[in-house]
C-alpha positions in Angstrom: -24.2 45.8 6.4 -26.6 43.3 7.9 -25.9 40.9 5.3 -21.8 40.9 6.2 -22.8 40.5 9.6 -25.1 37.6 9.0 -22.4 35.6 6.6 -19.7 36.1 9.4 -21.9 34.1 11.8 -22.7 31.3 9.4 -19.2 31.2 8.7 -18.2 31.1 12.5 -20.7 28.2 12.8 -19.3 26.3 9.8 -15.9 26.6 11.3 -16.9 25.3 14.7 -17.4 28.0 16.7 -20.9 27.6 17.5 -20.9 24.0 15.9 -19.3 21.0 15.7 -15.7 20.4 14.9 -14.7 17.2 12.7 -12.2 15.9 15.6 -12.4 16.5 19.5 -10.1 19.0 21.3 -8.5 15.8 23.0 -7.5 14.6 19.4 -6.5 17.9 18.0 -4.2 18.4 21.3 -2.6 15.0 20.6 -2.0 15.6 16.9 -0.5 18.8 17.7 1.6 17.3 20.4 2.8 14.5 18.1 3.5 16.9 15.3 5.8 19.0 17.5 7.8 15.9 18.7 8.2 14.9 15.1 9.3 18.5 13.9 12.1 18.3 17.0 13.2 14.9 15.3 13.7 16.7 12.0 11.0 14.2 10.7 9.6 16.5 8.0 5.7 16.7 7.0 5.2 16.5 10.9 1.2 17.2 10.4 0.9 14.2 7.8 3.0 11.8 9.8 1.2 13.0 13.2 -2.4 12.2 11.4 -1.3 8.9 10.0 0.3 7.4 13.2 -1.6 9.1 16.0 -3.6 6.1 16.8 -1.0 3.3 16.2 -0.4 0.7 18.7 3.1 -0.7 19.7 2.7 -3.6 17.8 1.8 -1.8 14.8 4.4 -1.1 12.0 5.5 2.0 10.4 8.0 1.9 7.2 9.8 4.5 6.0 12.7 5.2 3.8 15.7 3.6 5.1 18.7 5.7 6.4 21.3 3.1 5.6 20.4 0.4 7.9 20.8 -3.5 7.1 16.9 -3.1 6.9 17.5 -3.5 2.7 16.2 -1.0 0.4 13.0 1.0 1.1 11.1 -1.3 -1.9 12.4 -4.3 0.0 11.2 -3.1 3.4 7.9 -2.2 1.8 7.9 -6.0 0.3 8.2 -7.4 3.7 5.4 -5.3 5.3 3.3 -6.4 2.7 4.2 -10.1 3.7 3.6 -9.4 7.2 0.3 -7.4 6.8 -0.7 -10.5 4.7 0.0 -12.9 7.7 -1.6 -10.1 10.0 -4.9 -10.4 8.1 -4.8 -13.9 8.3 -4.3 -14.3 12.2 -6.6 -11.5 12.6 -4.6 -9.9 15.1 -5.6 -6.5 14.3 -2.0 -5.3 13.5 -2.0 -2.3 10.9 1.2 -1.3 8.8 1.8 2.6 7.6 3.9 2.9 4.6 5.4 6.4 4.4 6.0 6.7 0.5 8.6 9.7 0.7 11.3 8.2 -1.8 9.2 5.1 -3.8 8.8 5.3 -7.3 5.6 5.8 -8.7 5.8 2.2 -10.4 7.2 0.7 -7.2 4.0 2.4 -5.1 1.5 1.6 -7.6 2.6 -2.1 -7.6 2.6 -2.0 -3.8 -0.8 -0.2 -3.3 -2.1 -2.8 -5.8 -1.0 -5.7 -4.2 -2.1 -4.3 -0.8 -5.8 -3.7 -2.4 -6.4 -7.1 -4.1 -5.1 -8.7 -0.9 -7.3 -6.4 1.1 -4.2 -6.0 3.5 -4.4 -3.9 6.6 -1.8 -1.3 5.3 -2.4 2.7 4.9 0.0 4.1 2.4 0.9 8.0 3.2 2.3 10.1 -0.1 
């Protein structure tokens, strides 16, 4: 019985009860509120989107599958975002692009990721 009580305390400490959490309470609240807002907008994958976009600034960009806009296919939008990310890196303006890869083929995603990686572009891919 003593072993059970001891393991509960260690587990509680590991989970942040008497130790440290990975993120602050304020950041957790921010992510939770953003996830709720995204859920209300029927965005899907709310927690992932909240975590990926929580600290973006107004000048940063998010590219997600097109819903019939005149912006072109999703692959074209990603290509344009990579082109802009290359210019952003050259200008050293700190702008970041987030690409939500929810409808991109594996080959196109691999090609885009390779291009961003080779160019050391400020792009975050979320799948």
